[in-house]
Legacy VTK file of the C-alpha trace (Angstrom):
# vtk DataFile Version 3.0
C-alpha trace
ASCII
DATASET POLYDATA
POINTS 462 float
101.276 133.951 139.202
101.838 132.868 135.596
103.685 129.763 136.778
100.756 128.883 139.027
98.250 129.259 136.160
100.461 127.243 133.810
100.814 124.517 136.433
97.051 124.380 136.922
96.448 124.080 133.169
99.068 121.346 132.856
97.555 119.478 135.787
94.057 119.631 134.292
95.215 118.428 130.872
97.265 115.586 132.311
94.233 114.163 134.107
95.947 114.084 137.505
93.725 112.746 140.291
91.990 115.300 142.507
89.489 114.993 145.338
86.659 117.284 144.226
84.887 116.820 147.545
87.729 118.510 149.451
90.284 121.258 148.949
89.894 124.463 146.955
86.521 124.835 145.218
87.919 127.181 142.572
90.787 124.810 141.815
88.402 121.879 141.534
86.106 123.735 139.101
89.047 124.875 136.958
90.591 121.378 136.856
87.286 119.994 135.608
86.413 122.920 133.367
89.557 123.274 131.221
89.483 119.777 129.660
85.662 119.800 129.472
85.689 123.128 127.623
88.326 121.835 125.223
86.324 118.628 124.780
83.173 120.494 123.811
85.160 122.856 121.585
86.296 119.783 119.677
82.688 118.588 119.359
81.668 121.947 117.914
84.537 121.842 115.418
82.962 118.740 113.806
80.062 120.856 112.572
82.175 123.913 111.791
84.671 121.942 109.686
81.867 120.301 107.709
80.259 123.710 107.159
83.537 125.203 105.909
84.355 122.469 103.384
80.779 121.851 102.234
80.330 125.594 101.772
82.931 125.375 98.989
80.548 123.113 97.025
77.642 125.527 96.947
74.546 126.901 98.678
72.514 123.757 97.954
75.057 121.508 99.690
75.237 123.890 102.647
71.450 123.853 102.848
71.516 120.034 102.992
73.995 120.093 105.871
72.015 122.797 107.665
68.680 120.989 107.422
70.185 117.605 108.300
72.132 119.045 111.209
68.956 120.506 112.638
67.345 117.050 112.482
70.494 115.505 113.949
70.199 117.846 116.908
67.324 115.578 117.933
69.828 112.706 118.023
72.347 114.844 119.893
69.610 115.797 122.333
68.691 112.198 123.055
72.383 111.322 123.423
73.028 114.232 125.783
69.854 113.398 127.700
70.856 109.755 128.090
74.371 110.851 129.140
72.994 112.959 132.004
72.062 109.764 133.839
75.506 108.101 133.958
77.155 111.473 134.610
74.916 112.191 137.609
74.961 108.615 138.917
78.672 107.955 138.424
79.480 111.295 140.078
77.216 110.465 143.026
78.652 106.935 143.448
82.241 108.210 143.208
81.429 110.853 145.830
79.960 108.115 148.032
83.132 105.999 147.471
81.197 103.200 145.731
83.205 102.595 142.513
81.585 99.204 141.859
78.159 100.867 141.630
79.640 103.509 139.331
80.855 100.737 137.009
77.450 99.047 136.992
75.700 102.327 136.154
78.208 102.986 133.368
77.715 99.589 131.731
73.939 99.802 131.897
73.981 103.302 130.386
76.069 102.048 127.446
73.612 99.200 126.808
70.709 101.664 126.910
72.497 104.024 124.514
73.094 101.270 121.924
69.448 100.208 122.079
68.154 103.766 121.649
70.501 104.463 118.719
69.164 101.420 116.871
65.630 102.760 117.238
66.770 105.993 115.560
68.930 104.520 112.781
66.324 102.467 110.899
63.535 105.053 110.414
66.091 107.843 109.849
67.713 105.887 107.017
64.472 104.693 105.426
62.616 108.017 105.555
65.550 110.364 104.873
63.941 111.879 101.757
60.640 112.502 103.521
62.433 114.105 106.474
64.277 116.534 104.205
61.041 117.472 102.426
59.347 117.952 105.794
62.109 120.423 106.672
61.307 122.434 103.552
64.076 121.207 101.229
63.555 121.596 97.480
63.512 118.500 95.274
66.982 119.395 94.015
68.364 119.595 97.561
66.686 116.275 98.412
68.207 114.570 95.365
71.696 115.926 96.054
71.725 115.543 99.818
69.706 112.461 100.776
72.880 110.334 100.911
74.388 112.658 103.527
71.236 112.452 105.639
71.073 108.645 105.414
74.694 108.191 106.456
74.321 110.524 109.441
71.240 108.705 110.738
72.628 105.209 110.046
75.815 105.913 112.021
74.177 107.731 114.920
75.396 105.016 117.328
78.872 106.593 117.324
77.335 109.932 118.310
75.401 108.218 121.091
78.468 106.422 122.441
80.648 109.522 122.347
78.200 111.417 124.540
77.290 108.550 126.889
80.828 107.343 127.575
82.212 110.854 127.869
79.392 111.482 130.353
80.769 108.553 132.361
84.263 110.053 132.295
82.950 113.480 133.347
80.974 112.034 136.240
84.098 110.217 137.420
86.049 113.485 137.322
88.179 112.182 134.416
87.531 115.108 132.127
90.939 114.844 130.448
90.017 111.415 129.053
86.834 112.762 127.445
88.864 115.635 126.007
91.447 113.311 124.404
88.677 111.255 122.795
87.284 114.310 121.012
90.756 115.512 120.014
91.402 112.190 118.306
88.002 111.990 116.613
88.150 115.590 115.456
91.688 115.363 114.131
90.711 112.414 111.938
87.629 114.277 110.686
89.661 117.366 109.749
92.086 115.243 107.723
89.453 113.094 106.024
86.855 115.799 105.268
88.593 117.436 102.271
89.828 114.043 101.019
86.366 112.473 100.878
84.550 115.645 99.776
86.892 116.714 96.956
88.760 113.443 96.301
92.456 112.588 96.435
94.316 110.021 94.325
92.295 106.805 94.128
89.603 108.226 96.439
86.848 109.796 94.303
85.166 113.096 95.124
82.010 112.241 97.079
80.714 115.762 97.647
78.453 116.311 100.614
78.249 112.543 101.295
82.008 112.554 101.852
81.552 114.921 104.783
79.198 112.421 106.472
81.595 109.528 105.874
84.601 111.454 107.230
82.697 112.574 110.322
81.396 109.062 111.040
84.871 107.521 110.695
86.374 110.130 112.999
83.715 109.589 115.632
83.951 105.817 115.254
87.673 105.843 116.002
86.919 108.028 119.022
84.473 105.421 120.345
87.056 102.648 119.947
89.470 104.760 122.004
86.776 105.323 124.653
86.373 101.574 125.188
90.153 101.223 125.308
90.227 103.741 128.184
87.336 102.083 130.032
88.928 98.634 130.224
91.820 97.597 132.423
93.112 100.028 135.056
92.900 103.142 132.884
89.803 104.560 134.620
88.413 104.767 138.147
85.213 103.318 136.649
85.522 99.528 136.556
83.458 97.701 133.949
83.289 94.160 135.252
81.333 91.272 133.728
78.273 92.231 135.789
78.073 95.611 134.036
77.195 93.953 130.702
74.276 91.901 132.025
71.007 93.823 132.001
70.251 94.926 135.567
66.621 96.020 135.522
66.788 97.812 138.861
69.723 99.938 137.700
68.154 100.379 134.261
65.027 101.833 135.853
67.120 104.286 137.869
69.007 105.314 134.741
65.873 105.578 132.608
64.131 107.754 135.213
66.891 110.340 134.982
67.685 109.819 131.294
64.053 110.070 130.119
63.585 113.507 131.641
67.038 114.466 130.409
66.276 113.316 126.868
62.909 115.094 126.816
64.602 118.169 128.222
67.013 118.376 125.307
64.486 117.115 122.765
62.195 119.983 123.686
65.031 122.441 123.179
66.294 120.937 119.910
62.792 120.373 118.508
62.249 124.098 118.857
65.293 124.610 116.599
63.702 122.267 114.055
60.484 124.300 114.030
62.431 127.548 113.779
64.476 126.188 110.861
61.235 125.190 109.171
60.052 128.796 109.489
63.344 130.100 108.099
63.232 127.627 105.182
60.198 129.568 103.978
62.407 132.606 103.387
64.572 130.793 100.805
67.893 128.953 100.526
69.935 132.107 101.154
68.148 132.603 104.489
68.838 128.987 105.484
72.502 129.253 104.474
73.059 132.538 106.331
71.232 131.354 109.439
73.137 128.040 109.351
76.481 129.855 109.396
75.380 132.112 112.275
74.103 129.151 114.297
77.293 127.167 113.686
79.389 130.100 114.917
77.211 130.510 118.011
77.339 126.788 118.774
81.084 126.733 118.164
81.645 129.045 121.131
78.658 127.860 123.151
79.772 124.243 123.375
82.947 125.142 125.329
80.640 126.872 127.813
78.760 123.565 127.958
82.068 122.159 129.133
82.135 124.631 132.001
78.513 123.775 132.792
79.365 120.064 132.742
82.179 120.784 135.196
79.637 122.372 137.533
77.340 119.353 137.080
80.067 116.823 137.916
81.160 118.928 140.896
77.579 119.040 142.187
77.108 115.278 141.772
80.295 114.304 143.596
79.742 116.738 146.461
76.136 115.676 146.966
77.445 112.113 147.137
79.909 113.241 149.809
77.057 114.976 151.728
78.467 118.458 151.002
75.522 120.349 149.437
76.746 123.830 150.396
80.111 123.148 148.811
78.272 121.990 145.670
76.371 125.280 145.534
79.524 127.367 145.952
81.098 125.551 143.017
78.156 126.472 140.791
78.503 130.181 141.595
82.209 130.024 140.712
81.334 128.445 137.353
78.588 131.015 136.747
80.961 133.965 137.216
83.474 132.467 134.787
80.702 131.852 132.233
79.420 135.435 132.344
82.916 136.763 131.603
83.340 134.266 128.751
80.018 135.099 127.065
80.495 138.815 127.607
83.781 138.837 125.694
82.293 136.742 122.890
79.308 139.069 122.565
81.591 142.002 121.781
83.584 139.970 119.253
80.525 138.616 117.451
78.859 142.003 117.203
81.808 143.864 115.695
83.256 141.009 113.612
80.004 139.567 112.273
80.703 140.490 108.651
84.164 138.927 108.262
83.117 135.842 110.238
80.076 135.093 108.077
81.890 135.849 104.817
84.511 133.269 105.811
81.879 130.532 105.330
79.552 131.738 102.587
80.096 134.107 99.675
76.586 134.778 98.340
75.672 138.378 99.280
72.079 137.736 100.362
73.108 134.813 102.560
75.851 136.965 104.119
73.275 139.644 104.939
71.001 137.163 106.700
73.948 135.686 108.609
75.284 139.063 109.773
71.869 140.228 110.975
71.394 136.983 112.905
74.836 137.190 114.507
74.241 140.800 115.615
71.038 139.823 117.436
72.631 136.749 119.013
75.483 138.933 120.290
73.082 141.309 122.049
71.612 138.551 124.230
74.473 136.045 124.316
75.324 136.513 128.003
71.881 135.222 128.966
72.612 131.920 127.233
75.316 131.335 129.845
73.213 132.590 132.755
70.700 129.833 132.036
73.151 127.122 131.029
75.037 126.809 134.344
72.087 126.417 136.760
70.320 124.062 134.314
73.347 121.751 134.201
73.793 122.005 137.969
70.251 120.682 138.400
71.046 117.875 135.956
74.198 117.035 137.909
72.081 116.664 141.029
69.837 114.216 139.173
66.947 116.685 138.907
66.341 116.478 135.149
62.595 117.085 135.504
62.831 120.783 136.429
64.980 121.734 133.394
62.604 119.726 131.182
59.619 121.785 132.355
61.524 125.056 132.017
62.524 124.175 128.453
58.940 123.295 127.574
57.631 126.656 128.784
60.396 128.803 127.294
60.921 127.041 123.977
57.592 125.529 122.972
55.109 127.899 124.601
57.161 131.049 123.950
59.999 130.748 121.436
58.247 128.916 118.574
55.045 131.008 118.417
57.031 134.212 118.970
59.475 133.246 116.200
56.599 132.629 113.781
54.916 135.901 114.700
58.049 138.050 114.440
59.523 136.291 111.419
56.474 135.408 109.342
53.597 137.605 110.417
55.517 140.831 111.056
57.966 140.177 108.209
61.256 140.435 110.125
62.263 137.048 108.657
65.547 135.606 110.068
66.172 138.561 112.366
62.731 138.164 113.942
63.258 134.448 114.561
66.611 135.121 116.244
65.023 137.771 118.466
62.530 135.123 119.595
65.448 132.842 120.533
67.140 135.581 122.555
63.946 136.547 124.410
63.296 132.894 125.302
66.860 132.521 126.616
66.494 135.612 128.823
63.361 134.219 130.451
64.904 130.744 130.775
67.934 132.212 132.561
65.730 134.066 135.055
63.620 130.993 135.829
66.625 128.621 136.054
68.461 130.892 138.510
65.322 131.191 140.615
64.844 127.420 140.770
68.499 126.877 141.612
68.414 129.383 144.477
65.404 127.601 145.976
67.753 124.709 146.740
65.403 121.727 146.403
68.010 120.018 144.199
70.138 119.443 147.311
67.637 116.812 148.467
67.607 114.788 145.213
68.209 111.040 145.371
69.524 109.059 142.377
LINES 1 463
462 0 1 2 3 4 5 6 7 8 9 10 11 12 13 14 15 16 17 18 19 20 21 22 23 24 25 26 27 28 29 30 31 32 33 34 35 36 37 38 39 40 41 42 43 44 45 46 47 48 49 50 51 52 53 54 55 56 57 58 59 60 61 62 63 64 65 66 67 68 69 70 71 72 73 74 75 76 77 78 79 80 81 82 83 84 85 86 87 88 89 90 91 92 93 94 95 96 97 98 99 100 101 102 103 104 105 106 107 108 109 110 111 112 113 114 115 116 117 118 119 120 121 122 123 124 125 126 127 128 129 130 131 132 133 134 135 136 137 138 139 140 141 142 143 144 145 146 147 148 149 150 151 152 153 154 155 156 157 158 159 160 161 162 163 164 165 166 167 168 169 170 171 172 173 174 175 176 177 178 179 180 181 182 183 184 185 186 187 188 189 190 191 192 193 194 195 196 197 198 199 200 201 202 203 204 205 206 207 208 209 210 211 212 213 214 215 216 217 218 219 220 221 222 223 224 225 226 227 228 229 230 231 232 233 234 235 236 237 238 239 240 241 242 243 244 245 246 247 248 249 250 251 252 253 254 255 256 257 258 259 260 261 262 263 264 265 266 267 268 269 270 271 272 273 274 275 276 277 278 279 280 281 282 283 284 285 286 287 288 289 290 291 292 293 294 295 296 297 298 299 300 301 302 303 304 305 306 307 308 309 310 311 312 313 314 315 316 317 318 319 320 321 322 323 324 325 326 327 328 329 330 331 332 333 334 335 336 337 338 339 340 341 342 343 344 345 346 347 348 349 350 351 352 353 354 355 356 357 358 359 360 361 362 363 364 365 366 367 368 369 370 371 372 373 374 375 376 377 378 379 380 381 382 383 384 385 386 387 388 389 390 391 392 393 394 395 396 397 398 399 400 401 402 403 404 405 406 407 408 409 410 411 412 413 414 415 416 417 418 419 420 421 422 423 424 425 426 427 428 429 430 431 432 433 434 435 436 437 438 439 440 441 442 443 444 445 446 447 448 449 450 451 452 453 454 455 456 457 458 459 460 461
């Protein structure tokens, strides 16, 4: 039994070819899920590493990173939303045995991603100070942290490319390639972070700006490696000369899926921005404690995103192969694995909240806020997974509109006003805001499972 498990893990990490439209469903999901979970774990480590090292500077620096990261979630959301299109379309074309169409969709998605990132970079760089003030930052935090914010916005193209191109790899069933990209990028960031933040030899200490520079360099090297993997015979996706010429018909197909996908994630991440704005009113200690709790939650949630992405790729390829029932079975396998994963984490977070938070911040008030937040998150954490899998399955089918509407109802119509009422009006502060998040996730999970069981996604065309 152990030899079989070890062999399966080795096979998934090696990137060995597998026909996800035939054979064992459980094996197919596991082969996709292991590298995708490790890939997303690496993405979450970017933020966690920055939080750890910047936390050594002080609460003000940590506040800068927290506020900027919340704004950057809008960029991540657009990038993830744009990446849903090539993932769904490449998966569908691979399932249909049309690799040339998969290559065209991939190239057009990359062109779209570069264009969108340029639209974000200029205003983000120019209005960095105003954005920090809008988030509730004090003048001291703005003065100390505006450089970090400017660098993160100016280099957002590497974030965009990481998500878009890794979406291409996932859709093609080449999850191991996406995983290696994040390993490389993250390893460079871990090495460079303390060097640029605290200085080493001829390299001066750059403080919080050093964290942004290290992260951008790490991600930039990862993007270079992505393009290396895409060219030649290193991928089933072939990027010929035609892929780099704007194809308006394909662009429209991509934009139709990507627009709903981007709005879907923008709605979700914008709610985090509003919630952070509420929390900023409780003081820097509240922001610092909440930031640590959120980083810990995201650190373990992003691997579950990997499992959800595995379900999405599996759905896309099997719909392309005209196997909708097989696609549905794969989603239920992924959902069972996710519930076990989140259940174990809930127990760990609840009982180890104190030591975990104190590992990132030392100020007693901030620790108190962080522990309270982590306790509440732990109570409802399983529901995060119950909603995540069916939402990504719908995205994998190309139905990005339904998740967008569900996010709008649960996050904007429920979570934000409820967070304000519980946190501000009733005086529960950070704990009240986190309860609003958990309640919204419970309702989202119920609605997403209901929509998935209806089965309309099986008829989607991309």
